[in-house]
C-alpha positions as protocol buffer text, in pm:
chain_id: "A"
residue {
  index: 1
  type: MET
  ca { x: 5347 y: 3960 z: -1822 }
}
residue {
  index: 2
  type: ALA
  ca { x: 5144 y: 3970 z: -2142 }
}
residue {
  index: 3
  type: LEU
  ca { x: 4881 y: 4243 z: -2159 }
}
residue {
  index: 4
  type: PRO
  ca { x: 4575 y: 4179 z: -2374 }
}
residue {
  index: 5
  type: SER
  ca { x: 4631 y: 4361 z: -2702 }
}
residue {
  index: 6
  type: PRO
  ca { x: 4433 y: 4563 z: -2760 }
}
residue {
  index: 7
  type: LEU
  ca { x: 4282 y: 4612 z: -2416 }
}
residue {
  index: 8
  type: PRO
  ca { x: 3914 y: 4516 z: -2406 }
}
residue {
  index: 9
  type: PRO
  ca { x: 3663 y: 4802 z: -2428 }
}
residue {
  index: 10
  type: VAL
  ca { x: 3545 y: 4748 z: -2069 }
}
residue {
  index: 11
  type: ILE
  ca { x: 3783 y: 4733 z: -1773 }
}
residue {
  index: 12
  type: PHE
  ca { x: 3662 y: 4652 z: -1423 }
}
residue {
  index: 13
  type: PHE
  ca { x: 3876 y: 4688 z: -1113 }
}
residue {
  index: 14
  type: ASP
  ca { x: 3843 y: 4538 z: -768 }
}
residue {
  index: 15
  type: ALA
  ca { x: 3801 y: 4798 z: -495 }
}
residue {
  index: 16
  type: VAL
  ca { x: 3976 y: 4724 z: -164 }
}
residue {
  index: 17
  type: GLY
  ca { x: 4339 y: 4630 z: -213 }
}
residue {
  index: 18
  type: THR
  ca { x: 4337 y: 4736 z: -576 }
}
residue {
  index: 19
  type: LEU
  ca { x: 4203 y: 5091 z: -600 }
}
residue {
  index: 20
  type: LEU
  ca { x: 4123 y: 5158 z: -234 }
}
residue {
  index: 21
  type: LEU
  ca { x: 4360 y: 5114 z: 60 }
}
residue {
  index: 22
  type: PRO
  ca { x: 4282 y: 5171 z: 429 }
}
residue {
  index: 23
  type: GLU
  ca { x: 4450 y: 5475 z: 582 }
}
residue {
  index: 24
  type: SER
  ca { x: 4528 y: 5266 z: 891 }
}
residue {
  index: 25
  type: SER
  ca { x: 4537 y: 4889 z: 910 }
}
residue {
  index: 26
  type: PRO
  ca { x: 4213 y: 4724 z: 1022 }
}
residue {
  index: 27
  type: ALA
  ca { x: 4398 y: 4583 z: 1322 }
}
residue {
  index: 28
  type: GLU
  ca { x: 4504 y: 4929 z: 1437 }
}
residue {
  index: 29
  type: VAL
  ca { x: 4154 y: 5067 z: 1389 }
}
residue {
  index: 30
  type: TYR
  ca { x: 3989 y: 4776 z: 1569 }
}
residue {
  index: 31
  type: ALA
  ca { x: 4233 y: 4798 z: 1859 }
}
residue {
  index: 32
  type: SER
  ca { x: 4183 y: 5174 z: 1889 }
}
residue {
  index: 33
  type: VAL
  ca { x: 3804 y: 5156 z: 1880 }
}
residue {
  index: 34
  type: GLY
  ca { x: 3811 y: 4855 z: 2111 }
}
residue {
  index: 35
  type: ARG
  ca { x: 3996 y: 5056 z: 2373 }
}
residue {
  index: 36
  type: GLN
  ca { x: 3711 y: 5309 z: 2370 }
}
residue {
  index: 37
  type: PHE
  ca { x: 3488 y: 5026 z: 2490 }
}
residue {
  index: 38
  type: GLY
  ca { x: 3722 y: 4875 z: 2745 }
}
residue {
  index: 39
  type: SER
  ca { x: 3920 y: 4626 z: 2534 }
}
residue {
  index: 40
  type: ARG
  ca { x: 4276 y: 4552 z: 2638 }
}
residue {
  index: 41
  type: LEU
  ca { x: 4379 y: 4380 z: 2317 }
}
residue {
  index: 42
  type: ASP
  ca { x: 4677 y: 4520 z: 2131 }
}
residue {
  index: 43
  type: ALA
  ca { x: 4697 y: 4559 z: 1753 }
}
residue {
  index: 44
  type: SER
  ca { x: 4911 y: 4247 z: 1708 }
}
residue {
  index: 45
  type: THR
  ca { x: 4658 y: 4028 z: 1887 }
}
residue {
  index: 46
  type: VAL
  ca { x: 4375 y: 4192 z: 1701 }
}
residue {
  index: 47
  type: ALA
  ca { x: 4547 y: 4129 z: 1367 }
}
residue {
  index: 48
  type: SER
  ca { x: 4573 y: 3757 z: 1438 }
}
residue {
  index: 49
  type: ARG
  ca { x: 4214 y: 3736 z: 1554 }
}
residue {
  index: 50
  type: PHE
  ca { x: 4092 y: 3939 z: 1256 }
}
residue {
  index: 51
  type: SER
  ca { x: 4250 y: 3697 z: 1006 }
}
residue {
  index: 52
  type: VAL
  ca { x: 4087 y: 3399 z: 1176 }
}
residue {
  index: 53
  type: ALA
  ca { x: 3747 y: 3568 z: 1199 }
}
residue {
  index: 54
  type: VAL
  ca { x: 3747 y: 3676 z: 834 }
}
residue {
  index: 55
  type: LEU
  ca { x: 3848 y: 3326 z: 722 }
}
residue {
  index: 56
  type: ARG
  ca { x: 3565 y: 3177 z: 926 }
}
residue {
  index: 57
  type: GLN
  ca { x: 3312 y: 3404 z: 756 }
}
residue {
  index: 58
  type: GLU
  ca { x: 3456 y: 3326 z: 414 }
}
residue {
  index: 59
  type: ARG
  ca { x: 3410 y: 2957 z: 483 }
}
residue {
  index: 60
  type: ASP
  ca { x: 3051 y: 3021 z: 587 }
}
residue {
  index: 61
  type: ASP
  ca { x: 2994 y: 3211 z: 262 }
}
residue {
  index: 62
  type: ALA
  ca { x: 3146 y: 2930 z: 58 }
}
residue {
  index: 63
  type: GLU
  ca { x: 2922 y: 2676 z: 230 }
}
residue {
  index: 64
  type: SER
  ca { x: 2617 y: 2885 z: 142 }
}
residue {
  index: 65
  type: GLY
  ca { x: 2714 y: 2899 z: -224 }
}
residue {
  index: 66
  type: LEU
  ca { x: 2855 y: 3253 z: -205 }
}
residue {
  index: 67
  type: ARG
  ca { x: 2507 y: 3405 z: -178 }
}
residue {
  index: 68
  type: THR
  ca { x: 2496 y: 3742 z: -4 }
}
residue {
  index: 69
  type: SER
  ca { x: 2286 y: 4052 z: 62 }
}
residue {
  index: 70
  type: GLU
  ca { x: 2304 y: 4373 z: 261 }
}
residue {
  index: 71
  type: ALA
  ca { x: 2167 y: 4184 z: 561 }
}
residue {
  index: 72
  type: ARG
  ca { x: 2428 y: 3909 z: 522 }
}
residue {
  index: 73
  type: GLU
  ca { x: 2713 y: 4160 z: 494 }
}
residue {
  index: 74
  type: LEU
  ca { x: 2594 y: 4340 z: 805 }
}
residue {
  index: 75
  type: ALA
  ca { x: 2575 y: 4010 z: 993 }
}
residue {
  index: 76
  type: ARG
  ca { x: 2915 y: 3910 z: 855 }
}
residue {
  index: 77
  type: TRP
  ca { x: 3089 y: 4220 z: 993 }
}
residue {
  index: 78
  type: ARG
  ca { x: 2898 y: 4210 z: 1320 }
}
residue {
  index: 79
  type: ALA
  ca { x: 3022 y: 3851 z: 1370 }
}
residue {
  index: 80
  type: ILE
  ca { x: 3381 y: 3947 z: 1283 }
}
residue {
  index: 81
  type: VAL
  ca { x: 3385 y: 4237 z: 1528 }
}
residue {
  index: 82
  type: ALA
  ca { x: 3231 y: 4023 z: 1804 }
}
residue {
  index: 83
  type: GLU
  ca { x: 3489 y: 3749 z: 1753 }
}
residue {
  index: 84
  type: VAL
  ca { x: 3786 y: 3986 z: 1738 }
}
residue {
  index: 85
  type: LEU
  ca { x: 3686 y: 4221 z: 2022 }
}
residue {
  index: 86
  type: ASP
  ca { x: 3526 y: 3983 z: 2270 }
}
residue {
  index: 87
  type: ASP
  ca { x: 3622 y: 4184 z: 2578 }
}
residue {
  index: 88
  type: VAL
  ca { x: 3439 y: 4512 z: 2511 }
}
residue {
  index: 89
  type: SER
  ca { x: 3173 y: 4655 z: 2741 }
}
residue {
  index: 90
  type: ASP
  ca { x: 2919 y: 4726 z: 2465 }
}
residue {
  index: 91
  type: ALA
  ca { x: 2952 y: 4495 z: 2167 }
}
residue {
  index: 92
  type: GLU
  ca { x: 2682 y: 4657 z: 1955 }
}
residue {
  index: 93
  type: ALA
  ca { x: 2808 y: 5012 z: 2007 }
}
residue {
  index: 94
  type: CYS
  ca { x: 3160 y: 4896 z: 1925 }
}
residue {
  index: 95
  type: PHE
  ca { x: 3039 y: 4733 z: 1606 }
}
residue {
  index: 96
  type: GLN
  ca { x: 2842 y: 5039 z: 1498 }
}
residue {
  index: 97
  type: THR
  ca { x: 3145 y: 5262 z: 1557 }
}
residue {
  index: 98
  type: LEU
  ca { x: 3365 y: 5042 z: 1339 }
}
residue {
  index: 99
  type: TYR
  ca { x: 3101 y: 4997 z: 1069 }
}
residue {
  index: 100
  type: THR
  ca { x: 3057 y: 5373 z: 1046 }
}
residue {
  index: 101
  type: HIS
  ca { x: 3431 y: 5435 z: 1048 }
}
residue {
  index: 102
  type: PHE
  ca { x: 3483 y: 5231 z: 732 }
}
residue {
  index: 103
  type: SER
  ca { x: 3202 y: 5416 z: 557 }
}
residue {
  index: 104
  type: ARG
  ca { x: 3393 y: 5746 z: 579 }
}
residue {
  index: 105
  type: THR
  ca { x: 3628 y: 5874 z: 312 }
}
residue {
  index: 106
  type: SER
  ca { x: 3878 y: 5960 z: 586 }
}
residue {
  index: 107
  type: ALA
  ca { x: 3925 y: 5588 z: 649 }
}
residue {
  index: 108
  type: TRP
  ca { x: 4048 y: 5526 z: 295 }
}
residue {
  index: 109
  type: ARG
  ca { x: 4301 y: 5647 z: 41 }
}
residue {
  index: 110
  type: CYS
  ca { x: 4328 y: 5569 z: -325 }
}
residue {
  index: 111
  type: ALA
  ca { x: 4627 y: 5379 z: -459 }
}
residue {
  index: 112
  type: GLU
  ca { x: 4886 y: 5630 z: -577 }
}
residue {
  index: 113
  type: ASP
  ca { x: 4854 y: 5516 z: -940 }
}
residue {
  index: 114
  type: ALA
  ca { x: 4473 y: 5488 z: -944 }
}
residue {
  index: 115
  type: ALA
  ca { x: 4373 y: 5834 z: -1068 }
}
residue {
  index: 116
  type: GLU
  ca { x: 4636 y: 5847 z: -1343 }
}
residue {
  index: 117
  type: VAL
  ca { x: 4544 y: 5506 z: -1481 }
}
residue {
  index: 118
  type: LEU
  ca { x: 4165 y: 5538 z: -1455 }
}
residue {
  index: 119
  type: ASN
  ca { x: 4165 y: 5881 z: -1617 }
}
residue {
  index: 120
  type: ALA
  ca { x: 4396 y: 5769 z: -1898 }
}
residue {
  index: 121
  type: LEU
  ca { x: 4190 y: 5459 z: -1974 }
}
residue {
  index: 122
  type: SER
  ca { x: 3869 y: 5662 z: -1977 }
}
residue {
  index: 123
  type: ALA
  ca { x: 4026 y: 5922 z: -2206 }
}
residue {
  index: 124
  type: ARG
  ca { x: 4121 y: 5643 z: -2447 }
}
residue {
  index: 125
  type: GLY
  ca { x: 3759 y: 5535 z: -2471 }
}
residue {
  index: 126
  type: HIS
  ca { x: 3745 y: 5248 z: -2224 }
}
residue {
  index: 127
  type: LEU
  ca { x: 3443 y: 5207 z: -2000 }
}
residue {
  index: 128
  type: VAL
  ca { x: 3583 y: 5187 z: -1647 }
}
residue {
  index: 129
  type: GLY
  ca { x: 3404 y: 5015 z: -1360 }
}
residue {
  index: 130
  type: ILE
  ca { x: 3449 y: 4869 z: -1014 }
}
residue {
  index: 131
  type: ALA
  ca { x: 3343 y: 4515 z: -923 }
}
residue {
  index: 132
  type: SER
  ca { x: 3372 y: 4449 z: -551 }
}
residue {
  index: 133
  type: ASN
  ca { x: 3284 y: 4224 z: -258 }
}
residue {
  index: 134
  type: PHE
  ca { x: 3178 y: 4530 z: -59 }
}
residue {
  index: 135
  type: ASP
  ca { x: 2837 y: 4660 z: 41 }
}
residue {
  index: 136
  type: ARG
  ca { x: 2630 y: 4975 z: -15 }
}
residue {
  index: 137
  type: ARG
  ca { x: 2888 y: 5185 z: 172 }
}
residue {
  index: 138
  type: LEU
  ca { x: 3103 y: 5167 z: -141 }
}
residue {
  index: 139
  type: ARG
  ca { x: 2878 y: 5390 z: -353 }
}
residue {
  index: 140
  type: PRO
  ca { x: 2915 y: 5713 z: -153 }
}
residue {
  index: 141
  type: LEU
  ca { x: 3286 y: 5640 z: -110 }
}
residue {
  index: 142
  type: VAL
  ca { x: 3343 y: 5620 z: -484 }
}
residue {
  index: 143
  type: GLU
  ca { x: 3131 y: 5928 z: -548 }
}
residue {
  index: 144
  type: SER
  ca { x: 3328 y: 6134 z: -295 }
}
residue {
  index: 145
  type: LEU
  ca { x: 3682 y: 6036 z: -396 }
}
residue {
  index: 146
  type: PRO
  ca { x: 3815 y: 6257 z: -679 }
}
residue {
  index: 147
  type: SER
  ca { x: 4067 y: 5994 z: -785 }
}
residue {
  index: 148
  type: LEU
  ca { x: 3779 y: 5765 z: -885 }
}
residue {
  index: 149
  type: ARG
  ca { x: 3580 y: 6014 z: -1092 }
}
residue {
  index: 150
  type: ALA
  ca { x: 3645 y: 5814 z: -1411 }
}
residue {
  index: 151
  type: VAL
  ca { x: 3450 y: 5517 z: -1271 }
}
residue {
  index: 152
  type: ARG
  ca { x: 3118 y: 5477 z: -1453 }
}
residue {
  index: 153
  type: LEU
  ca { x: 2993 y: 5142 z: -1328 }
}
residue {
  index: 154
  type: LEU
  ca { x: 2967 y: 4976 z: -988 }
}
residue {
  index: 155
  type: VAL
  ca { x: 2891 y: 4608 z: -939 }
}
residue {
  index: 156
  type: ILE
  ca { x: 2867 y: 4533 z: -567 }
}
residue {
  index: 157
  type: SER
  ca { x: 2822 y: 4186 z: -424 }
}
residue {
  index: 158
  type: SER
  ca { x: 2559 y: 4280 z: -165 }
}
residue {
  index: 159
  type: GLU
  ca { x: 2347 y: 4438 z: -440 }
}
residue {
  index: 160
  type: VAL
  ca { x: 2370 y: 4159 z: -698 }
}
residue {
  index: 161
  type: GLY
  ca { x: 2331 y: 3884 z: -437 }
}
residue {
  index: 162
  type: TRP
  ca { x: 2657 y: 3698 z: -499 }
}
residue {
  index: 163
  type: ARG
  ca { x: 3016 y: 3730 z: -381 }
}
residue {
  index: 164
  type: LYS
  ca { x: 3320 y: 3680 z: -598 }
}
residue {
  index: 165
  type: PRO
  ca { x: 3433 y: 3430 z: -716 }
}
residue {
  index: 166
  type: ALA
  ca { x: 3078 y: 3305 z: -785 }
}
residue {
  index: 167
  type: ALA
  ca { x: 3003 y: 3277 z: -1155 }
}
residue {
  index: 168
  type: ALA
  ca { x: 2677 y: 3465 z: -1095 }
}
residue {
  index: 169
  type: PHE
  ca { x: 2872 y: 3771 z: -979 }
}
residue {
  index: 170
  type: PHE
  ca { x: 3061 y: 3790 z: -1307 }
}
residue {
  index: 171
  type: GLU
  ca { x: 2738 y: 3729 z: -1499 }
}
residue {
  index: 172
  type: ALA
  ca { x: 2601 y: 4036 z: -1323 }
}
residue {
  index: 173
  type: MET
  ca { x: 2902 y: 4232 z: -1449 }
}
residue {
  index: 174
  type: CYS
  ca { x: 2814 y: 4132 z: -1805 }
}
residue {
  index: 175
  type: ARG
  ca { x: 2451 y: 4228 z: -1758 }
}
residue {
  index: 176
  type: SER
  ca { x: 2552 y: 4569 z: -1624 }
}
residue {
  index: 177
  type: ILE
  ca { x: 2703 y: 4660 z: -1960 }
}
residue {
  index: 178
  type: HIS
  ca { x: 2496 y: 4430 z: -2187 }
}
residue {
  index: 179
  type: ALA
  ca { x: 2812 y: 4276 z: -2325 }
}
residue {
  index: 180
  type: PRO
  ca { x: 2974 y: 3931 z: -2331 }
}
residue {
  index: 181
  type: ALA
  ca { x: 3250 y: 3832 z: -2091 }
}
residue {
  index: 182
  type: GLN
  ca { x: 3509 y: 3837 z: -2370 }
}
residue {
  index: 183
  type: GLN
  ca { x: 3479 y: 4217 z: -2390 }
}
residue {
  index: 184
  type: ILE
  ca { x: 3574 y: 4264 z: -2025 }
}
residue {
  index: 185
  type: LEU
  ca { x: 3910 y: 4280 z: -1850 }
}
residue {
  index: 186
  type: HIS
  ca { x: 3899 y: 4238 z: -1473 }
}
residue {
  index: 187
  type: VAL
  ca { x: 4193 y: 4357 z: -1262 }
}
residue {
  index: 188
  type: GLY
  ca { x: 4222 y: 4273 z: -893 }
}
residue {
  index: 189
  type: ASP
  ca { x: 4462 y: 4178 z: -617 }
}
residue {
  index: 190
  type: ASP
  ca { x: 4301 y: 3851 z: -501 }
}
residue {
  index: 191
  type: LEU
  ca { x: 4411 y: 3535 z: -682 }
}
residue {
  index: 192
  type: ALA
  ca { x: 4092 y: 3334 z: -621 }
}
residue {
  index: 193
  type: ASN
  ca { x: 3827 y: 3605 z: -617 }
}
residue {
  index: 194
  type: ASP
  ca { x: 3958 y: 3828 z: -894 }
}
residue {
  index: 195
  type: PHE
  ca { x: 4191 y: 3641 z: -1126 }
}
residue {
  index: 196
  type: GLU
  ca { x: 4059 y: 3285 z: -1110 }
}
residue {
  index: 197
  type: GLY
  ca { x: 3695 y: 3391 z: -1076 }
}
residue {
  index: 198
  type: ALA
  ca { x: 3705 y: 3623 z: -1376 }
}
residue {
  index: 199
  type: SER
  ca { x: 3906 y: 3378 z: -1585 }
}
residue {
  index: 200
  type: ALA
  ca { x: 3659 y: 3097 z: -1516 }
}
residue {
  index: 201
  type: ALA
  ca { x: 3377 y: 3328 z: -1625 }
}
residue {
  index: 202
  type: GLY
  ca { x: 3544 y: 3380 z: -1963 }
}
residue {
  index: 203
  type: MET
  ca { x: 3680 y: 3726 z: -1897 }
}
residue {
  index: 204
  type: GLN
  ca { x: 4032 y: 3843 z: -1955 }
}
residue {
  index: 205
  type: ALA
  ca { x: 4198 y: 3887 z: -1616 }
}
residue {
  index: 206
  type: LEU
  ca { x: 4508 y: 4033 z: -1461 }
}
residue {
  index: 207
  type: LEU
  ca { x: 4630 y: 3988 z: -1106 }
}
residue {
  index: 208
  type: LEU
  ca { x: 4763 y: 4301 z: -939 }
}
residue {
  index: 209
  type: ASP
  ca { x: 5059 y: 4155 z: -751 }
}
residue {
  index: 210
  type: ARG
  ca { x: 5240 y: 4448 z: -594 }
}
residue {
  index: 211
  type: ARG
  ca { x: 5439 y: 4219 z: -365 }
}
residue {
  index: 212
  type: GLN
  ca { x: 5533 y: 3974 z: -641 }
}
residue {
  index: 213
  type: SER
  ca { x: 5392 y: 3686 z: -440 }
}
residue {
  index: 214
  type: ALA
  ca { x: 5211 y: 3490 z: -712 }
}
residue {
  index: 215
  type: PRO
  ca { x: 5470 y: 3342 z: -950 }
}
residue {
  index: 216
  type: SER
  ca { x: 5216 y: 3081 z: -1066 }
}
residue {
  index: 217
  type: VAL
  ca { x: 5048 y: 3346 z: -1281 }
}
residue {
  index: 218
  type: GLN
  ca { x: 5366 y: 3509 z: -1407 }
}
residue {
  index: 219
  type: ASP
  ca { x: 5221 y: 3582 z: -1750 }
}
residue {
  index: 220
  type: HIS
  ca { x: 4901 y: 3737 z: -1617 }
}
residue {
  index: 221
  type: ARG
  ca { x: 5012 y: 3959 z: -1333 }
}
residue {
  index: 222
  type: ILE
  ca { x: 5111 y: 4322 z: -1304 }
}
residue {
  index: 223
  type: GLU
  ca { x: 5301 y: 4492 z: -1026 }
}
residue {
  index: 224
  type: SER
  ca { x: 5145 y: 4833 z: -1077 }
}
residue {
  index: 225
  type: LEU
  ca { x: 4826 y: 4966 z: -1231 }
}
residue {
  index: 226
  type: ARG
  ca { x: 5049 y: 5175 z: -1458 }
}
residue {
  index: 227
  type: ALA
  ca { x: 5137 y: 4857 z: -1644 }
}
residue {
  index: 228
  type: LEU
  ca { x: 4797 y: 4896 z: -1814 }
}
residue {
  index: 229
  type: LEU
  ca { x: 4925 y: 5208 z: -1991 }
}
residue {
  index: 230
  type: PRO
  ca { x: 5151 y: 5119 z: -2285 }
}
């Protein structure tokens, strides 16, 4: 791994999978909520269905040029829940319960190295932000989690109208700080959305690869956020 030296003045992080982790796996949560509405699906079955449903929605997004909005994100998750939990008695109530669940701070925890790294980078003069394929639920989450208090900027796909890895998403990141791409480092756990998307946009990029599963980017991956602190 070769860290940019010196680190750029602006450092953006992906949210889910990088800074934020679910307290319980989505499969476990879906299966539990599903049972409240009559579903008989176990977590293993739900996990398999969830992967297929998410992939289907990602393909739909790609076909539409990665355009998005709050309405699209709501429809996206409603479709995923309906496909995964197709045996519930009240599909809309089930969806609303799940959508609300993932808006609560109790549904999430911060990565164990997040607070230390964000605070240290901020103390060293870096502008720290989050750039995420989330929706408006992310703002109150970030504001209520003490570990993320160093975050000063939020770029959210549903607000800017584009999902990563669209070039327009990364252009929105630049506009948010009135600076060129070369002054930004983007760190995330998704090879296509975070590393390849940011790199194509002219940003410096690092892949957070906690499981060491991406040897193809050996020189541009880190196994822990702490690697950003010399």
